[in-house]
N, C-alpha and C positions, 0 to 999 in steps of 0.2 A: 621950586618948592611951593610957592603960593598957588600955582595952578593945581598941584596935586591936592593941596588942602581944600581948594575950592571944589574940585571934582569929588573929593571925599564927602564934603558937606552935601553936595547934590545927591549923591548916592544914599547918604543917610536919610535924606528927606524922602527918597523913593521907598526905602524900607519903612519909614515912619507912616507912610500912607496906608499901611496894613498893620495897625497896632494889634489886631486880634492874633496874629502869628506870635508876637512876643508874649502877649497875655496868656495864650494857650500853653506856651512852653515854659511859663513861670508858675502859673496857678495850678496846672495839672500835676506837675511833680510834687508840689507842696501837698496837694490833696492825697496823692499816692503815699507820700511819706507819713502823713498823719494816719491814713488808714492802715498802713503797715506797722504803726506803732514805733516809729523810728526815734526812740528815746533811749536814754542811758540805761534805764532799768531793763529794757528788753534786748537791745541789740549792741550796746557798747560794752564789750568784754574787757575793757580796761578798768571797769569799775564793778568788780564782782562783790557780792555781798554774802560771804560765808559766815556761819555761826556754829557754835558748839555748846553742848550741855555736859558738864563734867559731873557725872554721878559717882565716879570713883574717888576723886579728890585724894589721890595718893602720889607717890613719887613718879611713877611711870606716866600717869596722866598729866602731871605737871611738866614732865619732860616733853611730852607730845605737844602741849600747849605752847611751850617755849619755842619749839620748832615751828609751830604755826606763826608765832609772832615774828620770828626771824625771816619767814618767807615773804613778809610784807604784802600779803594778799588781802589783808583787812579782816582777819578772823576776829569775831567778838563773841563774848559769852552771853548766853540768853537763858531764860528760865524755861523749864519744860512746858509750862502752861502757856508760853508765848509762841510756841513753834507754829501751831496751826494758823493763827492769825497772821503772823509775819510772812509765812509762805503764801497765804491767800492774797495779802496786800502787795506782794512782790518786794517787800523790804529785805527779804532774804532769798538767795538763790539756792541754798541748800543748808541743811543742819546735820551736824554729826553728834550723835548721842553716844557718849563714852560710858559704857556700863560700869556697874559697881565693882566687878571682878577684873577690870582691865589691868593687865600686866602682873597679876598675882599668880605665883607659881602653883599654889595649891588649888586654884580654881578649876583648871582644866588639865587634861593629860598631855596636850601638845602645846608648843610655843605659838604656833599659828592661831590656835583657838584662843590663846591667852590674850592676844592683841586684836581680837575681833571686836567690831563696833557696828552700830546701825547708822546708815546714812539716809537721810530723807531728802529727796529731790524737790526743787522748787518748780515753778512754771516754765522757766527757761532751761530746757534740757541740755543745751550746749554749755551754758554757764555752770549748770550742775555737774556735768561731766568733768569740766576743768577743775572745779573744787574737789570733786571726788578723786581726781588724779593727784592733786596736791596732797590730800589726806593719805592716799595709798602709798605715796613715796615716803611720807613721814613715818607711817606705821611700819613700812618695810624696813626702814633704817633701824627702828627700835627692835623689831623681831630679829633682824640679822645680828644686831649687837648682842641680843640675848643668846642666840645660837652660838655665836663665837665665844662668849663667856662660858657657856656650858662645855664647849669642845676644849677650850683652853684649861678649864678646871680639871678635866679628866686626864691631862698630860702628866707624865711621870714627874717632871720637875716643878709642877705647879701645886702639888699637894700640900706644900708647906706655906703657900701664900693664901692670903684671905681673898675673898671675892672682890672687895674694894680695891686691893692692890692690883689684882689682875685687870680690873676695869680701868684703873688709872694708867697702867702700862699700855693697854690696848688703845686708850684715847690718845696717849702721847705718840704712839706709832702711827695712828691714823692722821694726826696733825702733821707729823713729819712727812708722810706720803703725800698729803695735799700740798705741802710746801714745795715738794719736788715736782709737782705738776701732774700728779695722778688724777685720772678722770674716770668716772663710772657712767656708762651709758645704759639706760634702762628702757626696755620696751614693754609696755603694759598691754596685755591682751585681755579683752573682755568682749563678749558677744553683744551686749547692749551698747557699749560705747563704740564698738566697731561699725555700727550702722550709721552713726552720725559724724564721727570724726573724719573719715576719708572724704567727705563731701565739702565742696566750697560753699560756705554760707554767703548768700548774696548780700553785700553790704548796703547801707543806706545810700552810699555814693553811686551805686549802680543806676539809680533814678537820674542823678545829675549827669552821669556819663551818657545815658540814653538820650535825654532831652537836649543836651548840648549838641550832640551830633545831628539830631533832627532839625533843630533850629538853624545850625550852620548850613545844612543842605538846603533847607527852604529858602533862606536868604541868598544863598549862592545862585539858586535857580531864578530868584526874583531879579537879580542884577545881571543875569546872563542874557543880554540883549544883543543879537547879531547886528542889527541896524546901527546901534550906537557904536559898536566896535568898528564897523565899516566907515562911519563918519570920522572916527578918531584916527584911522589909518591915513586919511588924507592930510593930516597936520604933521609938521615935523616933530618927532618924538611923542606924538599924540597917543599912539597905541601903548607905549610903555607907561606913560602917565595914567592912562585909563586903567591899565592892569594893576598898577601899584595902588591907585586910589580905591579900586574895587576890593583888593585884599585888606587895605587899611580900614575901610568901612565895615567889611565883614568881621574883621578882628575886633573892632570896637563894639559892634553889636553883640558878638559872642561873649566878650568880657562883661558887657552890661547884663546880658541874660544870665550868665553864671553868677555874677555878683548878686542879682536879685534873688536867684534860687537859694544861694547860701545865706543871704541876709534874711530872707523869709523863714528859712529853716531855723536860724538862730533866734529869730523873733518868737516863733511859736514853740520851739523846742530848744531853749538856751543851753541845755546840758549836752546836746549832741556834739560829738567831737569828730575830727577828720584826721587822716594820717598826716605825718609830717611832710611827706612828699606830694601832698595834694596839689599844690600850685604848679610845680614843674610838670607833673604828669598831665594835668588838665590843659596846661598851655601847649604841650606837644600834641595832645589829642585834638585840640582846636586847630593846630597847624595841619594835622593829617586830614581833618574834615574840610579845611579850606582847599587843600590840594585835591581831595576827592571831588569837591564841588566844581573846581575849575576844569578837571578832566571830564566830568559829566557834561559840563557846558559845551563841549565840543560836539555832542550829539545834537542833531537838529531839534528845534524847540518843541515841535509837536510830537516827538517820540522819546524825549529824554526822561520824563518823570517816571515811567514804569521801570526801566532798567535801573535807574538811580535808586528808587525806593526798594527794589528787589535786592540789589547789592548791599544796601544799608541794612536791610532786614537780616540777610544772611550773616553779616558781620556781628550784628547785635545778638542774634540767636546763638551762633557758635561761640561767641565771646562770653556768654554767661550773664548778659544783662537782663534777660527775661526770666530764666529759671536757674536754679543752682545745679552746677554740673560737677561730675566726679573729678577728683584731683588728676587722675591720669589723662583725662580729656584736656584739661587746662594746660598740662605740661606738654602734651603731644601736639595739640591742635589749637586750643583756645588762645594761648599767648601769642600766636602768630597772626591774629586778627587785631585790628585797631582797638576794638572794645575789650577783647580778652586781654590784650597787652596792658591796657590802662587799669583794668580791674585787678589783674595779677599783681601789678606794682602796688596798687592801693591796698591790697590784701597782705602785702609783705611776702609774697611767694618768690621763689627763685626764678627769675626771668632771664632768658638768654640775651635779649637785646636791652641795653641800658637806655636811660632817658636821653642822654646826649646823642647817642647813635641814632635813635629813632627821630629825634629832632632834626638831625642833619639829613636823614632820609626824607623827612617831610619837606624840608627846604629844597632838596634836589627835585622832588616831585613837583613842587611849585615852579621850579625852573623849567622842567620838562613841559609842564602845562603851558608856560609862557611861549616856548618855542613852537609847540603844536598850535596854539592860538594864532600865532603870527603866520604859520604856513597853512592854516585851515582854509580849504576852498569854500566851505559853507559860510564861514565868518567873513571871508573876503568878498563873497558875492560872485 
């Protein structure tokens, strides 16, 4: 064990001789995140900022506002003269203007027009679409309730009942259906929203996924020295200790680089958040990149960099780390690449391969690389 720790320290010193590699893979992602505006206001959709202006101030608008409050989306009342400034500063992602005639039967000829309102988008179109979707569902519930009341009032047995009594019975039946497990699935179709929602929005963590893999590959190639492995083969158990110390050194430097990236991001952008599964997914991605580096190390030293960088670029591009890709691509192709798999998990998409399964696969690839290193004619000389 002491020999492995000693070898690990020596390999860490070899990596430390080129501090520019670590600096490049820490400073550049921070700069890219800053340029992309990786802040809560722009990219963190867990902190939406919706607002509303209630010009109607009647029972139906109050019912709509109570539905907003129950959604826990963070709706807040604003004045009409505050809208333009709030949207320009980014303190609001969208504002709903409830007109004076909202929900009034005598205002329009149809129920749909009775519940129409004006929605003003903010700068973040995706956040605005999510807020608009929340408003659309709430208004749809009110409109459907009004239509049901109208239909029930026209029935033969309901002519002796008041509108309040019909509404009370309808509410009681709806609560009874919910208690029995009734569920309603809604599909909202809109031309403007349809252009943005099917796309995978590249998250801020895509930068960290990208540079963790680049740093892991570069450090793996730095420690892939055939002459060192040949010398270690001459010692009893030397090759195994050399291989384990290499993996341990690469894992420690990868963790250090990731910690510096995350720490720097939190320092400059303290409100930026990450998914709950961030640590296990990034740990498995690091194992995959270590296995990839060890397999690439089997290629002779003067010819390994080009194929290694080409394979890495293909995985990064098809996995969606460079550009946002359509959902069908991520489901059919992207999730089966290391970077696409990591991004899909971090995005909360449905992924076919679980984190433990891919972690086990990465360990198996490291084992295969160990066997191939031992049998390699190039490394044995």
